[in-house]
C-alpha positions in Angstrom: 20.8 54.6 -20.7 21.1 53.0 -17.2 18.5 50.4 -18.1 20.1 49.5 -21.4 23.5 49.1 -19.8 22.1 47.0 -17.0 20.3 44.8 -19.5 23.4 44.2 -21.6 25.4 43.3 -18.5 22.6 40.9 -17.4 22.3 39.1 -20.8 26.0 38.6 -21.4 27.5 38.3 -17.9 25.0 38.0 -15.0 22.6 35.5 -16.5 25.2 32.9 -17.6 27.1 33.3 -14.4 24.0 32.9 -12.2 22.9 29.9 -14.2 26.3 28.3 -13.9 26.3 28.9 -10.2 22.8 27.5 -9.6 23.7 24.4 -11.8 26.9 23.8 -9.9 25.1 24.1 -6.5 22.5 21.6 -7.8 25.3 19.2 -8.9 27.0 19.5 -5.5 23.8 18.1 -3.8 24.6 14.6 -5.2 28.0 14.5 -7.0 30.0 13.8 -3.8 27.2 12.1 -1.8 28.0 8.5 -1.1 24.3 7.8 -0.5 23.6 8.8 -4.1 25.9 6.1 -5.5 24.8 3.5 -3.0 21.1 4.1 -3.9 21.5 3.8 -7.7 23.9 0.8 -7.4 21.8 -1.1 -4.8 19.4 -2.3 -7.6 18.9 -6.1 -7.1 17.7 -6.4 -10.7 21.1 -5.2 -11.9 23.1 -8.0 -10.2 20.5 -10.7 -11.2 20.8 -9.6 -14.8 24.6 -9.6 -14.6 24.6 -13.1 -13.2 22.2 -14.4 -15.9 24.4 -13.5 -18.9 26.8 -10.6 -18.8 29.2 -11.8 -16.1 29.2 -15.5 -17.2 29.8 -14.5 -20.8 32.5 -12.0 -20.0 34.0 -14.5 -17.6 34.0 -17.1 -20.3 35.6 -14.8 -22.9 38.3 -13.6 -20.6 39.1 -16.8 -18.7 38.5 -19.5 -21.1 40.0 -17.8 -24.1 43.1 -16.7 -22.3 43.3 -20.1 -20.5 42.9 -22.0 -23.8 39.9 -23.7 -22.4 36.4 -23.7 -23.8 34.4 -20.5 -24.5 30.6 -20.8 -24.5 27.8 -18.6 -25.8 25.5 -18.0 -22.8 22.3 -17.5 -24.8 23.3 -19.7 -27.8 22.9 -23.3 -26.4 22.1 -25.2 -23.2 25.8 -25.5 -22.4 26.0 -21.8 -22.0 23.0 -21.8 -19.7 24.5 -24.6 -17.6 27.7 -22.6 -17.3 25.8 -19.5 -16.2 23.7 -21.4 -13.6 26.9 -23.1 -12.2 28.7 -19.8 -11.9 25.8 -18.4 -9.8 26.6 -21.0 -7.2 29.9 -19.2 -6.6 29.3 -15.7 -7.9 26.3 -14.4 -6.0 24.5 -11.1 -6.1 25.9 -10.2 -2.6 29.4 -11.0 -3.8 29.0 -8.6 -6.9 27.4 -5.9 -4.7 30.4 -6.1 -2.4 32.7 -5.7 -5.4 30.8 -2.7 -6.6 31.0 -1.1 -3.1 34.8 -1.6 -3.3 34.8 0.3 -6.6 32.8 3.1 -5.0 35.2 3.2 -2.1 38.1 3.6 -4.6 36.2 6.4 -6.4 35.6 8.3 -3.2 39.3 7.8 -2.2 40.1 9.7 -5.4 37.5 12.3 -4.6 39.2 12.9 -1.2 42.7 13.0 -2.6 43.9 9.7 -1.0 46.7 7.8 -2.7 45.4 5.0 -4.9 47.2 2.5 -7.1 45.2 3.0 -10.3 41.5 2.7 -10.7 39.4 0.2 -12.6 35.9 -1.3 -12.6 36.9 -4.8 -11.7 35.9 -8.0 -9.8 38.3 -9.6 -7.3 38.3 -13.2 -8.3 40.5 -14.5 -5.5 37.5 -15.3 -3.2 35.9 -17.0 -6.2 38.9 -19.2 -6.8 39.0 -20.1 -3.1 35.3 -20.9 -3.1 35.8 -23.3 -6.1 38.1 -25.4 -3.9 35.5 -25.9 -1.2 31.8 -26.8 -0.9 30.8 -24.1 -3.4 33.0 -25.8 -6.0 31.0 -29.0 -5.4 27.8 -27.1 -5.9 29.2 -25.6 -9.1 30.0 -29.1 -10.5 26.6 -30.4 -9.5 24.7 -27.5 -11.1 26.8 -27.7 -14.2 26.2 -31.4 -14.6 22.5 -31.2 -13.8 21.8 -28.7 -16.5 24.0 -30.2 -19.3 22.0 -31.5 -22.3 22.2 -35.1 -23.5 24.7 -35.7 -26.3 23.3 -35.8 -29.8 24.1 -38.9 -31.9 27.8 -38.9 -32.8 28.6 -35.9 -30.5 31.8 -35.9 -28.5 30.9 -35.2 -24.8 34.1 -33.2 -24.2 34.8 -30.0 -26.1 37.9 -30.1 -28.3 39.4 -27.0 -26.7 38.9 -27.7 -23.0 38.3 -30.3 -20.3 34.7 -29.5 -19.4 32.0 -31.7 -20.9 29.5 -30.1 -23.2 26.9 -32.8 -23.0 26.1 -36.1 -21.2 26.8 -39.2 -23.3 24.2 -42.0 -23.4 26.6 -44.5 -21.7 27.2 -42.3 -18.7 25.3 -40.5 -15.9 25.0 -37.0 -14.6 26.7 -38.1 -11.4 29.7 -39.4 -13.3 29.9 -36.1 -15.3 29.7 -34.2 -12.0 32.6 -36.2 -10.6 34.5 -35.4 -13.8 33.8 -31.7 -13.5 35.0 -31.7 -9.8 38.3 -33.3 -11.0 38.7 -30.6 -13.6 38.1 -27.7 -11.3 41.8 -27.1 -10.7 42.1 -26.4 -14.4 39.5 -23.7 -14.1 41.1 -22.3 -10.9 44.5 -22.2 -12.6 43.1 -20.4 -15.7 41.2 -17.8 -13.6 43.0 -14.5 -13.1 43.0 -12.9 -9.7 41.1 -9.9 -11.1 38.6 -9.5 -13.9 38.7 -6.0 -15.3 35.6 -4.7 -16.9 36.7 -1.9 -19.2 39.9 0.2 -19.3 41.9 0.8 -16.2 43.4 4.2 -15.2 47.0 3.8 -14.2 48.7 5.2 -11.1 50.5 7.8 -13.3 47.2 8.9 -14.7 45.8 9.5 -11.2 48.9 11.1 -9.8 47.8 14.7 -10.6 44.4 14.3 -8.9 45.8 12.3 -6.0 47.9 15.3 -5.0 44.7 17.3 -4.3 41.2 16.5 -3.1 38.7 16.7 -5.9 36.0 17.4 -3.4 38.1 20.2 -1.9 38.8 21.7 -5.4 35.2 21.5 -6.3 34.1 23.2 -3.1 36.7 25.9 -3.5 35.7 26.5 -7.1 32.0 26.7 -6.0 32.8 29.2 -3.3 34.7 31.4 -5.7 31.8 31.1 -8.2 29.3 32.1 -5.5 31.3 35.2 -4.5 31.9 36.4 -8.1 28.3 35.8 -9.0 27.0 37.6 -5.9 29.2 40.6 -6.5 28.4 41.0 -10.2 24.7 40.4 -9.5 24.7 43.3 -7.0 26.7 45.5 -9.3 24.2 44.7 -12.1 21.3 45.8 -9.9 23.1 49.0 -8.8 23.7 49.9 -12.5 20.3 49.0 -13.8 18.2 50.3 -10.9 17.9 53.8 -9.7 17.2 54.2 -6.0 16.1 51.6 -3.5 13.0 50.5 -5.3 14.8 50.0 -8.6 17.7 48.1 -7.0 15.3 45.6 -5.4 13.4 45.1 -8.6 16.6 44.4 -10.5 17.9 42.1 -7.8 14.7 40.0 -8.0 14.3 40.2 -11.8 17.8 39.2 -12.6 17.6 36.4 -10.1 14.2 34.9 -11.1 15.1 34.2 -14.7 18.1 31.8 -14.2 16.4 30.4 -11.1 13.3 29.6 -13.2 15.4 27.9 -15.9 17.1 25.6 -13.3 13.7 24.9 -11.7 12.1 23.9 -15.0 15.2 21.8 -15.9 14.7 19.9 -12.6 11.0 19.4 -13.2 11.8 18.2 -16.7 14.3 15.6 -15.3 11.5 14.3 -13.0 8.9 14.1 -15.8 7.7 10.8 -17.2 8.7 11.9 -20.7 12.4 11.9 -19.8 11.9 8.5 -18.1 10.4 7.1 -21.4 13.4 8.5 -23.4 15.8 6.8 -21.0 13.9 3.6 -21.2 13.9 3.7 -25.0 17.7 4.3 -25.0 18.4 1.4 -22.6 16.3 -0.9 -24.8 18.7 -0.2 -27.7 21.9 -2.3 -28.0 24.2 -1.8 -25.1 27.8 -3.1 -25.3 29.5 -4.0 -22.1 33.1 -5.0 -22.5 32.5 -5.9 -26.1 29.4 -8.0 -25.3 25.8 -7.1 -26.2 23.6 -6.9 -23.1 20.4 -8.8 -22.5 16.9 -7.3 -22.2 17.1 -7.9 -18.4 20.3 -5.9 -18.2 18.9 -3.1 -20.3 15.9 -3.0 -18.0 18.2 -2.8 -15.0 20.1 0.1 -16.5 16.7 1.8 -17.2 15.8 1.5 -13.5 19.2 2.8 -12.4 19.0 5.7 -14.8 15.5 6.6 -13.6 16.6 6.4 -9.9 19.6 8.7 -10.7 17.4 11.2 -12.6 15.1 11.4 -9.6 17.9 12.4 -7.3 19.6 14.7 -9.9 16.3 16.3 -10.8 15.5 16.8 -7.2 18.7 18.7 -6.7 17.8 21.1 -9.5 14.3 21.5 -8.2 15.6 22.3 -4.7 18.1 24.9 -5.8 15.8 26.4 -8.5 12.9 26.5 -6.1 14.9 28.2 -3.3 16.4 30.7 -5.7 13.0 31.5 -7.2 11.6 32.1 -3.7 14.5 34.5 -2.9 13.9 36.4 -6.1 10.2 36.7 -5.4 11.0 38.2 -2.0 13.3 40.8 -3.7 10.5 41.6 -6.2 7.9 42.1 -3.5 10.2 44.3 -1.5 10.8 46.4 -4.6 7.1 46.6 -5.6 6.0 47.5 -2.1 8.7 50.2 -1.8 7.3 53.7 -2.6 9.2 56.1 -4.7 10.9 58.8 -2.6 9.2 62.1 -3.3 11.4 64.9 -4.4 12.7 66.8 -1.3 11.6 70.4 -0.9 14.3 73.0 -1.4 15.8 74.1 1.9 14.1 77.2 3.4 15.9 79.9 5.2 14.1 81.5 8.1 15.0 85.1 8.7 14.0 86.4 12.1 11.7 89.4 12.0 13.3 92.7 12.9 11.7 95.8 14.5 12.5 98.7 12.2 10.5 101.2 14.3 12.7 103.7 15.9 
């Protein structure tokens, strides 16, 4: 009866609770670690891919459409390619990396309960607009003009919906087109917003609830409560299921090793090549970023980021699962090496001998 009751408690209470505890501890090894986010977002391939197509295309859609200037398809024609290359003279990989670091700073401000005025994944374009008015603007114009195609017969060199040329006419030169682009840069600067938001923003009202408390503190408090509850129920389960010192240690080890092994195997699975292949296959599928389909380069960068993240996440599960498995083995060994207490002899009463001889 004791064994059956202990088994039922383990299956329906202790096992899920211990698994949830181990999983939460594993998540805590990376969820609030700034180095984790810095590592996965420090992928140079990501920023190179963004600058090749995603950022120029998104920038074109947001700025040119709203500014009633010309919108170009980055991969559709040489004009789009010239636009992308010209933007790279101003929007550099280091510039994007700095903006991503700012987003991570805002994220950790939310984690720590600091007051923030909304949250969004965005690019501050004020430095970009300032750069266009200086030497980088001249480099922008030179690169744009150098990569424009020659006009086809009968083609108008200036787009009908904007000031920038889309080709170089036969009766002009690249230098003249470059000068024309430099003269039209104020139009681009005026049409460019101060901030380019990539995705939906979270308002200040939406963050008010979490800004009143530290998410990191709430998480740590919840984890501590979970650890205490799990430890108490784990011990009670062993006391109910086991009988005596040997049985208690065997139940402590046995009920600990099962959820620990599950977490350990889960971590090993996240580190396996099979999962990496699945992640790679998923990234090769169509990815939509801000309504735009990503390029193969961007998908490859996402694959690398996901694999880097999985290595850290899987490592956390392996660490927690391995330590818990080791602890359970110690309890099992103590239980197995403990000898059963032999039944105690009944107490004996010694009656002193008396001399009956008279």
